[in-house]
C-alpha positions as CSV (number, residue, x, y, z in Angstrom):
1,X,136.6,176.0,117.8
2,X,138.1,177.2,121.0
3,X,137.9,181.0,121.7
4,X,141.9,181.5,121.5
5,X,141.8,179.4,118.1
6,X,139.1,181.8,116.9
7,X,141.1,184.8,117.7
8,X,144.3,183.4,116.2
9,X,142.3,182.8,112.9
10,X,141.1,186.5,113.2
11,X,144.4,187.9,113.8
12,X,145.8,185.9,111.0
13,X,143.1,187.0,108.4
14,X,143.3,190.6,109.6
15,X,147.0,190.4,108.8
16,X,146.6,189.1,105.1
17,X,144.1,191.7,104.6
18,X,146.5,194.2,105.7
19,X,149.5,193.0,103.7
20,X,147.1,192.4,100.7
21,X,146.3,196.1,101.0
22,X,149.5,197.5,101.5
23,X,150.6,195.7,98.3
24,X,148.1,197.1,96.2
25,X,148.7,200.5,97.8
26,X,152.3,200.0,96.8
27,X,151.6,199.3,93.3
28,X,149.2,202.1,93.0
29,X,152.0,204.5,94.5
30,X,154.7,203.2,92.7
31,X,152.9,203.8,89.3
32,X,152.4,207.1,89.9
33,X,156.0,207.9,90.7
34,X,157.8,205.6,88.3
35,X,156.2,207.2,85.2
36,X,158.3,210.4,85.6
37,X,161.5,208.9,84.3
38,X,159.9,207.4,81.7
39,X,158.5,210.5,80.1
40,X,161.0,211.1,77.4
41,X,161.2,207.7,75.9
42,X,157.1,207.8,76.0
43,X,157.4,211.2,74.2
44,X,159.5,210.0,71.8
45,X,157.2,206.7,71.1
46,X,154.3,209.3,70.9
47,X,155.7,211.7,68.6
48,X,155.3,214.4,71.3
49,X,157.3,216.4,73.6
50,X,157.8,215.3,77.0
51,X,156.0,218.4,78.5
52,X,152.8,217.6,76.5
53,X,152.8,214.1,77.9
54,X,152.1,215.9,81.4
55,X,148.7,215.3,80.8
56,X,149.1,211.8,81.6
57,X,150.0,212.5,84.9
58,X,147.4,215.4,85.3
59,X,144.6,213.4,84.2
60,X,145.2,210.6,86.5
61,X,145.6,212.7,89.5
62,X,142.3,214.9,88.3
63,X,140.5,211.5,88.5
64,X,141.6,210.3,91.8
65,X,140.0,213.7,92.9
66,X,136.9,213.2,91.3
67,X,135.9,209.6,91.9
68,X,137.7,208.9,95.5
69,X,135.0,210.8,97.4
70,X,132.4,208.7,95.5
71,X,134.3,205.5,96.9
72,X,132.8,205.4,100.1
73,X,129.1,205.4,99.1
74,X,129.9,202.6,96.6
75,X,131.4,200.6,99.0
76,X,128.3,200.7,101.2
77,X,126.2,200.1,98.4
78,X,128.1,197.2,96.9
79,X,130.5,195.9,99.5
80,X,134.0,196.6,100.2
81,X,135.1,193.1,98.9
82,X,133.4,193.6,95.7
83,X,134.4,197.2,94.9
84,X,138.1,196.5,96.1
85,X,138.6,193.6,93.9
86,X,136.9,195.5,91.0
87,X,139.0,198.3,91.8
88,X,142.2,196.2,91.4
89,X,140.7,194.2,88.2
90,X,140.3,197.6,86.7
91,X,143.8,199.2,87.6
92,X,145.2,196.2,86.0
93,X,143.5,196.3,82.8
94,X,144.1,199.9,82.6
95,X,147.8,199.1,83.2
96,X,147.7,196.9,80.2
97,X,145.8,199.3,78.1
98,X,148.5,202.1,79.0
99,X,151.3,199.8,77.9
100,X,149.7,198.8,74.7
101,X,149.1,202.5,73.7
102,X,150.7,204.4,70.9
103,X,149.6,208.1,70.8
104,X,148.8,210.4,73.5
105,X,144.9,210.2,73.3
106,X,144.8,206.6,74.0
107,X,147.6,206.9,76.6
108,X,145.0,209.6,78.5
109,X,142.1,207.7,78.2
110,X,143.7,204.6,79.9
111,X,145.1,206.8,82.6
112,X,141.8,207.9,83.5
113,X,140.6,204.3,83.6
114,X,143.4,203.7,86.0
115,X,142.6,206.6,87.9
116,X,139.2,205.1,88.2
117,X,140.7,202.0,89.9
118,X,143.3,203.8,92.0
119,X,140.4,206.2,93.2
120,X,138.3,203.2,94.6
121,X,141.6,201.1,95.7
122,X,142.9,203.5,98.0
123,X,139.8,204.6,100.8
124,X,138.3,201.1,100.1
125,X,141.5,199.0,100.6
126,X,142.1,201.5,104.1
127,X,138.5,200.5,105.0
128,X,138.7,196.8,104.6
129,X,141.8,197.0,106.9
130,X,140.1,199.4,109.6
131,X,137.2,196.9,109.8
132,X,139.1,193.9,110.1
133,X,141.4,195.2,112.7
134,X,140.6,195.6,116.2
135,X,141.6,199.0,118.1
136,X,144.6,197.2,119.8
137,X,145.9,196.4,116.6
138,X,145.3,199.7,114.8
139,X,148.9,200.8,115.1
140,X,150.4,197.9,113.5
141,X,147.9,197.7,110.6
142,X,148.2,201.7,109.8
143,X,152.0,201.2,110.2
144,X,151.9,198.6,107.4
145,X,149.7,200.4,105.2
146,X,151.5,203.9,105.4
147,X,155.0,202.5,104.0
148,X,153.6,202.1,100.3
149,X,153.1,206.1,100.2
150,X,156.6,206.4,101.8
151,X,158.6,204.0,99.9
152,X,157.0,204.2,96.4
153,X,158.0,207.6,95.6
154,X,161.6,206.9,96.4
155,X,161.8,204.0,94.9
156,X,160.1,204.9,91.4
157,X,162.5,206.9,90.0
158,X,165.7,204.6,90.3
159,X,163.3,201.8,89.2
160,X,161.9,203.8,86.4
161,X,165.4,204.6,84.9
162,X,166.4,201.2,85.3
163,X,163.3,199.9,83.1
164,X,163.4,202.5,80.7
165,X,167.3,202.0,80.4
166,X,167.8,198.7,79.7
167,X,164.2,197.5,78.5
168,X,161.0,199.6,77.5
169,X,158.7,202.0,79.0
170,X,155.8,199.7,78.5
171,X,157.2,197.2,81.1
172,X,156.6,199.8,83.6
173,X,152.7,199.1,83.3
174,X,153.0,195.5,82.7
175,X,154.8,194.8,85.8
176,X,151.4,195.7,87.4
177,X,149.6,192.6,85.8
178,X,151.1,189.9,88.0
179,X,150.5,191.7,91.2
180,X,147.0,192.9,90.1
181,X,145.9,189.5,89.3
182,X,147.2,187.8,92.5
183,X,145.5,190.7,94.4
184,X,142.1,190.1,92.7
185,X,142.2,186.5,93.8
186,X,143.2,187.0,97.3
187,X,140.9,189.7,97.9
188,X,138.2,187.9,96.9
189,X,139.1,185.0,99.0
190,X,140.1,186.7,102.1
191,X,138.0,190.1,102.6
192,X,134.2,189.7,104.1
193,X,131.4,189.8,101.7
194,X,129.1,191.7,104.3
195,X,127.8,194.8,103.3
196,X,126.1,198.0,105.0
197,X,122.4,197.3,105.0
198,X,121.4,201.0,105.5
199,X,122.2,202.0,102.0
200,X,122.2,205.7,101.4
201,X,120.6,207.5,98.3
202,X,123.1,209.3,95.9
203,X,124.3,212.8,96.7
204,X,124.6,213.9,93.0
205,X,124.9,217.7,94.3
206,X,127.7,216.4,96.9
207,X,129.4,214.5,94.2
208,X,129.4,217.6,91.7
209,X,130.8,220.0,94.2
210,X,133.3,217.7,95.6
211,X,134.9,216.8,92.1
212,X,134.7,220.5,91.0
213,X,136.6,221.3,94.3
214,X,139.1,218.9,94.0
215,X,140.0,219.1,90.3
216,X,139.9,223.1,90.1
217,X,142.2,223.4,93.4
218,X,144.7,220.5,92.0
219,X,144.6,222.2,88.7
220,X,145.3,225.7,89.8
221,X,148.2,224.7,92.2
222,X,149.8,222.6,89.2
223,X,149.3,225.5,87.0
224,X,150.8,228.2,89.5
225,X,153.7,226.3,89.7
226,X,154.4,225.7,85.9
227,X,156.7,228.4,84.3
228,X,154.8,228.3,81.0
229,X,151.3,228.8,82.7
230,X,148.8,231.9,82.8
231,X,148.5,233.4,86.4
232,X,145.2,234.5,85.3
233,X,143.9,231.1,84.5
234,X,145.3,229.7,87.5
235,X,143.6,232.3,89.7
236,X,140.2,231.7,88.3
237,X,140.5,227.8,88.7
238,X,141.7,228.7,92.2
239,X,138.7,231.0,92.9
240,X,136.4,228.3,91.3
241,X,137.8,225.3,93.4
242,X,137.4,227.5,96.7
243,X,134.1,228.5,96.0
244,X,133.2,225.0,95.4
245,X,134.8,224.2,98.7
246,X,132.9,226.3,100.8
247,X,129.7,224.9,98.7
248,X,130.7,221.7,99.4
249,X,131.1,222.0,103.1
250,X,127.9,224.1,103.4
251,X,125.8,221.2,101.7
252,X,127.6,218.0,103.3
253,X,127.1,219.3,106.6
254,X,123.5,219.8,106.1
255,X,122.6,217.0,103.7
256,X,120.7,214.0,105.5
257,X,122.7,211.5,103.4
258,X,126.0,213.2,102.3
259,X,128.2,212.0,99.6
260,X,131.2,212.8,102.3
261,X,130.3,212.3,105.8
262,X,131.8,215.2,107.7
263,X,131.0,214.1,111.0
264,X,134.2,212.7,112.0
265,X,135.7,216.3,112.2
266,X,134.0,216.3,115.3
267,X,136.3,214.1,116.6
268,X,139.5,215.9,118.0
269,X,142.2,213.5,117.3
270,X,140.9,212.9,113.6
271,X,140.7,216.7,113.1
272,X,144.2,217.1,114.2
273,X,145.4,214.3,111.9
274,X,143.6,216.1,108.9
275,X,144.4,219.6,109.5
276,X,148.2,219.4,110.6
277,X,148.4,216.0,108.9
278,X,147.8,217.5,105.4
279,X,150.0,220.4,105.6
280,X,152.8,217.7,106.7
281,X,151.9,215.7,103.7
282,X,152.3,218.8,101.3
283,X,155.7,219.5,102.9
284,X,156.8,215.8,102.5
285,X,155.1,215.5,99.4
286,X,157.3,218.0,97.6
287,X,160.5,216.0,98.7
288,X,160.4,213.3,95.9
289,X,160.0,216.1,93.2
290,X,162.7,218.7,94.5
291,X,165.4,216.2,95.6
292,X,165.9,214.7,91.7
293,X,165.9,218.1,90.6
294,X,168.5,219.3,92.9
295,X,170.7,216.5,92.2
296,X,170.4,216.8,88.6
297,X,169.9,220.2,87.7
298,X,171.7,221.7,90.6
299,X,174.4,219.4,91.3
300,X,175.0,218.0,87.9
301,X,174.6,214.5,88.7
302,X,172.9,211.7,86.1
303,X,169.4,210.1,86.8
304,X,171.2,206.6,88.2
305,X,173.3,208.6,90.8
306,X,170.3,210.9,91.9
307,X,168.0,207.7,92.1
308,X,170.9,206.0,94.4
309,X,171.2,208.6,96.6
310,X,167.2,208.8,97.0
311,X,167.4,205.4,98.3
312,X,168.8,206.8,101.7
313,X,165.5,208.2,102.4
314,X,163.8,204.7,101.8
315,X,166.3,203.2,104.2
316,X,165.5,205.5,106.9
317,X,161.5,204.7,106.3
318,X,162.2,201.0,106.4
319,X,164.5,201.3,109.5
320,X,161.7,203.0,111.5
321,X,159.0,200.4,111.1
322,X,160.9,198.4,113.5
323,X,160.5,200.9,116.4
324,X,157.7,202.9,116.0
325,X,155.3,200.8,118.0
326,X,157.5,200.9,121.0
327,X,158.1,204.8,120.4
328,X,154.5,205.7,120.3
329,X,154.0,203.3,123.4
330,X,156.6,204.8,125.5
331,X,155.9,208.6,124.5
332,X,152.5,208.6,123.2
333,X,151.1,210.2,120.4
334,X,151.3,213.7,121.4
335,X,154.8,213.8,122.7
336,X,156.0,212.2,119.3
337,X,153.7,214.4,116.8
338,X,155.1,217.4,118.4
339,X,158.6,216.9,118.9
340,X,159.3,214.3,116.2
341,X,157.2,216.8,113.6
342,X,159.6,219.7,114.8
343,X,162.7,217.2,114.0
344,X,161.1,216.2,110.7
345,X,161.1,220.2,109.8
346,X,164.8,220.5,110.8
347,X,165.8,217.4,108.5
348,X,163.8,218.9,105.9
349,X,165.5,222.3,106.4
350,X,169.0,220.6,106.4
351,X,168.7,219.7,102.7
352,X,169.0,223.3,102.1
353,X,172.7,223.0,103.1
354,X,173.7,220.4,100.9
355,X,175.7,221.3,98.0
356,X,177.5,219.7,94.9
357,X,180.7,219.3,96.7
358,X,179.1,217.6,100.0
359,X,180.4,214.2,100.0
360,X,177.8,211.5,99.2
361,X,178.3,210.0,102.7
362,X,176.8,213.2,104.4
363,X,174.3,213.3,101.9
364,X,172.9,209.9,102.3
365,X,173.0,210.4,106.2
366,X,170.8,213.5,105.9
367,X,168.2,211.6,103.9
368,X,168.5,208.6,106.0
369,X,167.7,210.5,109.1
370,X,164.6,212.5,107.1
371,X,163.2,209.4,106.3
372,X,163.3,208.1,109.6
373,X,161.5,211.2,111.2
374,X,158.7,211.4,108.0
375,X,158.0,207.5,108.4
376,X,157.4,207.8,112.1
377,X,155.5,211.0,111.8
378,X,153.4,209.7,109.0
379,X,152.5,206.4,110.8
380,X,151.4,208.4,114.2
381,X,149.5,210.7,112.1
382,X,147.5,208.0,110.0
383,X,146.7,205.7,113.2
384,X,145.7,208.9,115.3
385,X,143.2,209.9,112.9
386,X,141.1,206.4,113.3
387,X,142.1,205.9,117.0
388,X,138.8,207.4,118.1
389,X,136.4,207.0,115.3
390,X,133.6,204.6,115.8
391,X,132.7,201.8,113.4
392,X,129.5,203.3,112.1
393,X,131.5,206.5,111.1
394,X,134.4,204.2,109.6
395,X,133.7,204.5,106.1
396,X,133.0,208.2,106.0
397,X,136.1,208.9,107.7
398,X,138.2,206.6,105.5
399,X,136.9,208.2,102.5
400,X,137.5,211.7,103.8
401,X,140.8,210.7,104.7
402,X,141.8,209.2,101.6
403,X,140.5,212.2,99.5
404,X,142.5,214.9,101.5
405,X,145.5,212.5,101.8
406,X,145.6,211.5,97.9
407,X,145.1,215.5,97.2
408,X,147.9,217.0,99.4
409,X,150.2,214.5,98.6
410,X,149.7,215.6,94.8
411,X,149.8,218.8,95.9
412,X,153.1,218.4,97.2
413,X,154.7,218.2,94.0
414,X,152.9,221.5,92.9
415,X,154.0,223.2,96.2
416,X,157.7,222.3,95.3
417,X,157.1,223.9,91.8
418,X,155.8,227.1,93.3
419,X,158.6,227.2,96.0
420,X,161.2,227.0,93.3
421,X,159.1,230.2,91.4
422,X,159.4,232.1,94.7
423,X,163.1,230.9,94.7
424,X,163.7,232.2,91.2
425,X,161.8,235.4,91.8
426,X,163.7,236.1,95.0
427,X,167.1,235.6,92.9
428,X,166.0,237.9,90.0
429,X,166.1,235.2,87.2
430,X,163.3,233.5,85.2
431,X,161.9,230.1,86.1
432,X,163.0,228.5,83.2
433,X,166.9,228.0,84.6
434,X,167.3,226.9,88.2
435,X,170.2,227.5,90.1
436,X,171.4,225.4,93.2
437,X,170.6,228.5,95.4
438,X,166.8,228.1,94.3
439,X,166.7,224.6,95.9
440,X,168.0,226.3,99.1
441,X,165.0,228.5,99.7
442,X,162.5,226.0,98.5
443,X,163.5,223.3,101.0
444,X,163.3,226.2,103.6
445,X,159.8,227.0,102.5
446,X,158.9,223.3,102.6
447,X,160.4,223.0,106.1
448,X,158.6,226.3,107.5
449,X,155.1,224.6,106.1
450,X,155.9,221.6,108.1
451,X,156.7,223.5,111.3
452,X,153.1,225.3,111.0
453,X,151.6,221.7,110.7
454,X,153.2,220.9,114.0
455,X,150.7,223.8,115.8
456,X,147.9,221.9,115.7
457,X,149.2,218.8,117.8
458,X,149.7,221.3,120.8
459,X,145.7,221.2,121.6
460,X,146.0,217.6,122.1
461,X,145.6,216.0,125.8
462,X,148.8,213.7,126.6
463,X,146.8,210.6,126.7
464,X,145.1,211.2,122.9
465,X,144.9,207.5,121.6
466,X,146.5,206.0,124.5
467,X,143.8,202.9,124.1
468,X,145.5,202.4,120.8
469,X,149.4,203.3,121.4
470,X,149.2,201.7,125.0
471,X,151.1,204.6,126.3
472,X,150.5,205.5,129.9
473,X,150.8,209.2,130.9
474,X,153.4,210.3,133.8
475,X,151.6,209.7,137.1
476,X,148.9,207.2,136.1
477,X,148.6,204.4,138.1
478,X,149.8,201.3,136.5
């Protein structure tokens, strides 16, 4: 086989793996967002209140927080293909079990099992893409695997509303079966069977500390955002989580074979992508929570109207994918992250100006522009994060990025709820009732958080990640 034929075959396999992982991540992200609209119907089936069913969402997120840190070690020990395929199979089987459950206890158990599959799927799938993709193709690959996290939260509510209205909530989970089965077959066929020959011993203390830190901090933030929660209990869990974070940081930096390798933090581009990127994910992660609430509770729309309007964000996300590579090549990572990040904050703040009397056309335009800005920012952040990471550090960097990425996106919902509580306090009423003015303050708080996220970018050099973006800074010879 000629060199050109070999390169073409490798590029084809890399594209197929990237598409496969993107489809798997879309399935996982959609499952997490679509369930919210089905809660009333599910609660009726289980003979409980919708509030009690929140344990189904919480248990899934907490399972991710516990098991994502261990995914890198398992992938190194068993191989990326084995772990990713097993994760798809576990997620698919758990989806069937979720659809078959008849009470809250069974459903919670099935969601925990589903969370184990999802925890393995996210970082290990990304690792498969990073290993199969050369540096010059990294930007395109990351752009493809980024869109599930942007599109699924937008498509989830209207799709979930349609399924629960015209069929049964159980089909929300059964829809994962054909995708999951196809993914298992394709993953086993096309992902390389190679595994790390230098196997690390299991870091039990690191596993415990990262698990306690992740679950405690996420539970505390969710509790602070709930109106019926105890501040004292939430603060206790927050203190435990922060103490565990400090303990994990101290242990992982000194452990010979840490559960999560922190060495990638020494790489400037990775550090910026994780630092400011995490704050940006929290701010943007609040949008799928705040928008439907504002449209339905604040503006009096029905779920279908609300869901259709949020499709404006989806359209903005997709349209940006056509020009992301050219924009990054023309302006470079630093300029795009700095100026587009500031613009994304402005678009987020503009949602505070929307009212019940705002024409639908203007609402759709505002959401479309916001979708454009956040899609470009997400792709740039995620690509820059791995631009300078050597192959031997890729597993640890992928695990670390996925752990913090999943946690911060999950924290976005909690941050949105906390912002609404702050707004209710500011306006002098209890959090049980929400007024349109509360959403104004909530969106401004989230916009301020996204502004802070841009500060990290200033320290980047103009040519940061240029070997990936292809950008040539001004004055450089061609």
